[in-house]
N, C-alpha and C positions, 0 to 999 in steps of 0.2 A: 344181679343184686350184690351190693357191697357187703363183704364179710366183716365181722368185728375186727379181725386181724388186719384188714386193709384200711380201716377207718383212720382218716387223717388226724393227727394229734398236734400239728403245728399249723399256723396260718398259711405258710407257704405251701405245705402239702395240700391243705384244703383248697386253696386257690387253684392249684394245678389240677386237682381232681374235678373241681367245678368246670374249669376250662375244657378239660378233656371230654367230659360227659355232656357238655352243654347241648350239643346237637341232638343227642338221644333222649333228652328229657321231654316230658309233656310240655305243652304250651304254657301252662300255669307255672310249672316248676322252672321253666326257662326264664319266665318273667321274674321270679324270685332270685334266680341265679344272677341275672343281670343287675338287679337292684343291689344284691349282696356285694358284688365286686365293685360296684360304683359307690357304695355307701357302707364300707366296713365299720366305720365309727358308729353309725346307727345300729348296725347289727350287733355291735358289742355292748352298747350302752342303753338302748331303748327297750321297752317292754314289747311283748308279742303284739299287743293291741296297737301300739304306735307304729311298729314296723309294718304290720299288715295294712294299716291305713295308708302309710306312705308308699308302700309297694303296690297298693290297690289290689290286694288279695284277701281272702278269708284267713283268719288266724289258724284254722286247721291246716291250711296249705303249708304254713311254715313248719308245722310238726311233720307233715308228709315229706317236706324238703329235707329236714334233718334225718328222717328215717331212710330216705333214698340214698344217703351217704353213710349209712351204718350207725347213726347215733340213736340213742334211746329216745330222744325227743329234741325239741328245739333248744332247750336250756343246755343240753349236753354239747350241741354244736356251738352255741353262743360262747361257751367258755373258750373255744378255740379262737373266735374273733377277739375276745378279750385278751388273749395271751399276747397279741401283737402290741398291746398298749402297756404291758408290764414294765418295759424298759424306758418308757417315755418319761417326760418331766412329771413331777408329782402333781402339777396343776392341770394336767392334760384333760381329765374329765371335766374339771371346772370350766376350762376354756371351751370345750365342746358345748357344755350347757349354756354358756354365755352367748354362743352364736345361734342358739335355737330361735331367739327372737327375730333373727333375720328372715326366717321363713314366713313370718307374719308381717314383715316390713315395719317392725316396731322401732322406728327411729324418728325422734322428734326434731332433731337439728342436723345440719350438715356436719357438725363436729362428730356426732354419734356415728354417722355414716363413715367418716374418715377413720374413726377409731375401730369400727368393725372391719373395714377393708384392710387396715394395717395389721390388726391382730390375725385376721384370716390369712393374710399374705405371709406373715411370720410362720404360721403353722404349715403352710404349703411348702415353704422353703426348708423347714426342718424335716418335713416328710420326704422331700426330694433328696436331701442329704442322707437320710437314713435308708432310703429304699433303692436308690440307683446303685447298680453293681459296678465297682471299679473296673472289672474286666470287660464289661460292656462299653464303658467309656474308652478304654484302651483300644478295643477292637474297632469301634467307630472311627476314632482318630486315625488309626492305621489305614482303614479303607479310604478315608478322605485324602490322606497323604498320597496314596498310590494312584488315585483316580486321575485319568487324563482330563475329564471335565466333571465338575460337580453340578448336577441338576438339583434345583430346590423347588419344591412344589407345595402349595397350600392354597386354600380358598377361604373366603369369608373371615370369621373371627381368627382363624389360625394364620391368615396372610401376613400380619405384622411380624410374626416370628420368621417367616420365610423371607420377607423383605430385608430384615436385619441380617440374616445369614447371607443372603446374596450380596449385600453391601460389604459385609465384613470379610467374607472369603475373597472378594475381589481385591481387597487391600492386603491380602497375603500373596498377591500375584498368582492366585489360582484361577484357572479358566472356569468361570461360573455362569450358569444360565438360570435365571429366575423364570420359571414357567408360570407366567401370570395370566395366561388365557385372554390377553387383550385381543379384541376382535374375534373371539371364538376360535383362535388359532392354536389351541393347546396341543392337539395331535401333531400339527406341523412343527411346533416348537420342540417337541420331543422326538421327532422322526430320526434325527441323527444319533440318538443314544445307542451306545454299544456296550459290550461286556467290559470294556476298559474304563467305563465311567461309573459313577455312583449316583443314585437318586436319594435325596433326603426329602422324605414326604412327611407332612404334618397334617393331622386331621383329628378332630374331636367330635363327640356326639353332638348333633347328628352328622354322620360321616359324609364327607364330600364325595359324591360319585366320580367327579372329575379326578380327584386325587387318587382314588382307588383304581380307576382305569389306568392312570400313569404307573402306579405300582405294579399292576398286572403286565403292562407293556414292558417295564423294566425287567420283570422276571422272565418274560418271553425272550428278551434279547440277551439275557445273562448278566444284566447289570445288578450289582448288589443294591439292596434297598435298606436305608436307615430310616426307621419310623419313629416319630414322636407322636404318641397318642395318649389316650386317657384310661384304657381299660384292657385287661387281658383278653376280653371277648371282642375287641375291636377287629373289624374286617381287615385292617392293615396288618395285624399281628402275624397271621400265617404267611403273609407275603414278604415279611421282613427278614433280612439277614441279621440285623441287630435292631432291637426295639427298646424304646424307653417309655414307660408308663408314668405320666405326669398327672398328679392330682392338683387341680386348681381350686381356689376359693370361689364360692358362688353366692351371690345375693339375688334371690329370685331368678330372673333370666340373665343377669349380668355376671360374667365370669372374668376373673383376673387372668393375666398372662404372666404373672410374676415368676412362677416356677419355670415356665417354658422359656422365658427370656434368660433366666439364670443358667439353664441347661444349654441354651444356644451360645451364650458367652463362654461357657466352659469348653464347648466344642471348638469355638473359634480360637481361644487362647491356647488350648491344648494342641490344636493343629499347628498354630504358629510355632510353638516350642518344638514340636516334632519335626517341622521343616527345618528349623535352625539347627537342630541336633543332627538331622540326617543328611541334609544337603547344603546347608549354609545359605539357603536362599534368604535374601533380605526382604523384610517387610517395609512397606511404605509407612511413613508416619502419618 
């Protein structure tokens, strides 16, 4: 049982506590934990009734969830979720409210759809800028620079990010293998991976089992894993040497890749600058 003295008072502390205790929670509390980390804005701004409906739990379960982490109740925990919004733009809560209509598909014209996706994309890019740690970027770029071969893996909706990275790294004269699973040959494509290489794996909910298998293989052969994923509870997270959690805009079942592509471009340009500074390798135009 969490003591009062151990109760998290910042969002980062709370997120770490939820991640650490996730496996030991009851099934219902795990369900809330996963919803909370995937939807921190809802946890901060919505009522208990609305959150319970969206998380598909009884409102009393939210109170038990708060108590499990040492809070007097859900409202006490909610203040911690709200604390992450304090330094945001003044219009942040209004922007969140303006996006709620998207959950019901309340768009009369294509222009309204465009306006929604544009506004949501701006939000995700701001979140990326605020949440990505500079030291993680530096560590990832250093691993990419030292690797003999860069393996890049993703499936389904994450695949465009991997395809771009494979293309862009090759234009830095880096040996790059895009593990695309053509012909069901994924295991064979990764067979030559060694500890001198690096795997850049990208996967979002629902997580690709093929990508997870590659990350486990990389770990077994001693190859560092750079993970781009969407949640601290992602099964990629414990397999990663460096991980990036990217929040993407979503309209019903459709999710943007704006933040992921921005991060991908950052890694490519950062690697190019690192190679020029460290070894003078020339990039192709």
